[in-house]
C-alpha positions in Angstrom: 103.5 81.6 -85.6 104.3 83.4 -82.4 101.4 84.0 -80.2 103.6 85.3 -77.3 102.0 83.0 -74.8 102.8 83.4 -71.1 100.6 80.8 -69.4 99.3 77.4 -70.7 96.2 76.3 -68.8 95.5 72.6 -69.3 91.8 72.0 -69.2 92.0 68.2 -69.8 90.2 66.3 -67.2 92.9 63.6 -67.4 96.1 65.3 -68.3 97.9 62.4 -69.9 98.1 60.9 -73.3 99.1 57.2 -73.8 99.9 57.8 -77.5 102.1 60.8 -76.8 104.0 60.7 -73.5 105.5 64.1 -74.0 101.9 65.4 -73.7 101.6 64.1 -70.1 101.2 66.7 -67.4 104.7 66.2 -65.8 106.6 66.2 -69.1 104.6 69.1 -70.5 105.1 71.2 -67.3 108.9 70.5 -67.5 109.1 71.3 -71.2 107.0 74.5 -70.9 109.1 75.7 -67.9 112.2 75.2 -70.0 110.6 77.5 -72.6 109.9 80.1 -69.9 106.1 79.4 -69.8 103.9 78.8 -66.8 101.8 75.6 -66.8 98.6 75.4 -64.8 96.4 72.3 -64.5 92.8 73.3 -64.2 91.1 70.2 -65.7 89.6 69.4 -62.3 87.1 72.3 -62.7 87.4 73.3 -66.3 87.6 69.8 -67.8 85.0 68.1 -70.0 84.3 65.2 -67.7 83.3 66.4 -64.3 83.5 64.0 -61.3 79.9 64.4 -60.2 77.4 62.1 -61.9 74.8 64.8 -61.4 76.4 66.8 -64.2 75.5 64.2 -66.9 72.4 63.4 -68.7 70.8 59.9 -69.0 72.8 59.3 -72.2 76.2 60.0 -70.5 76.8 63.4 -72.0 78.2 66.1 -69.8 75.5 68.8 -69.2 77.3 72.1 -70.0 74.3 74.1 -68.7 74.8 72.5 -65.2 78.6 72.7 -65.4 78.5 76.4 -66.3 76.2 77.1 -63.3 78.5 75.3 -60.9 80.2 77.6 -58.4 83.6 76.0 -58.9 83.4 76.4 -62.7 82.3 80.0 -62.3 85.2 80.7 -60.0 87.7 79.0 -62.3 86.4 81.0 -65.3 86.7 84.2 -63.3 90.3 83.3 -62.5 91.0 82.8 -66.2 89.7 86.2 -66.9 91.7 87.7 -64.1 94.9 86.0 -65.3 94.3 87.1 -68.9 94.2 90.8 -67.7 98.0 90.6 -67.2 99.2 87.5 -69.1 98.7 85.9 -72.5 96.8 82.7 -71.7 96.0 79.7 -73.9 93.8 76.8 -73.0 95.1 73.3 -73.8 93.0 70.3 -74.4 93.2 67.0 -76.3 90.7 67.7 -79.0 92.3 69.2 -82.1 89.0 70.4 -83.7 87.7 73.5 -81.9 84.1 72.9 -82.9 84.1 69.6 -81.1 86.0 70.6 -78.0 84.6 71.9 -74.7 87.2 74.8 -74.9 84.7 76.2 -77.5 81.4 74.5 -76.6 81.7 75.3 -72.8 84.5 77.5 -71.7 84.6 79.7 -74.8 80.8 80.1 -74.9 80.7 81.1 -71.2 83.5 83.7 -71.6 82.1 85.0 -74.9 78.7 85.5 -73.3 80.4 87.5 -70.6 81.9 89.8 -73.4 85.4 88.4 -73.6 87.2 87.9 -76.9 88.1 84.3 -77.6 90.4 82.9 -80.3 91.0 79.3 -81.2 94.4 78.1 -82.5 93.9 75.1 -84.7 96.2 72.8 -86.7 99.1 74.5 -88.4 98.7 77.5 -86.2 95.5 78.8 -87.9 93.5 81.1 -85.7 89.7 81.3 -85.6 87.5 83.7 -83.7 84.7 82.2 -81.5 82.2 83.4 -84.1 84.1 81.7 -86.9 84.1 78.4 -85.0 80.4 78.9 -84.1 79.5 79.4 -87.8 81.6 76.4 -88.9 80.0 74.2 -86.2 76.5 75.1 -87.3 75.6 77.4 -84.4 75.3 74.7 -81.7 74.8 77.4 -79.0 71.2 77.7 -80.3 70.6 73.9 -79.9 69.2 72.2 -76.8 70.3 70.5 -74.7 73.6 72.3 -74.1 75.8 69.3 -73.6 79.0 67.6 -74.7 79.3 66.2 -78.2 80.7 62.9 -77.1 79.3 60.5 -74.5 81.6 60.5 -71.5 83.3 57.3 -70.2 83.3 57.5 -66.5 83.7 55.2 -63.5 80.1 55.7 -62.4 78.3 55.0 -65.7 78.8 51.3 -65.7 80.7 51.3 -69.0 
């Protein structure tokens, strides 16, 4: 399938993969450039594991409500919207299942609530709307607290 992508925005907090070295930031940037695509690393502000321990709950889950309210996140989300006005943008992360990923649970939710249309490309190139993923996931936007699915492993949690 050809989605006619112009820009790949990497939203992985740590843009490397020990099991797939071709998925590391440097290798990926080089490969995408050879394909005529732009690579942007925005995991520092759009990633699922923020640096500040204040953005986690007592169980180690990232608090998406706090992240979404953070000025740096808001600015980065606005930059995504601005970029998408003139380019075809996709977000890249390490989680294959959209319903489990912060692309859907955080970034997609914020952008959808602002009125933007969000699509998820899953395995085998299947495309799902935000609402389709929401229904498949059991409507987690209605659940509290708004946080990551998985407990984060971070340098400050003692793990």
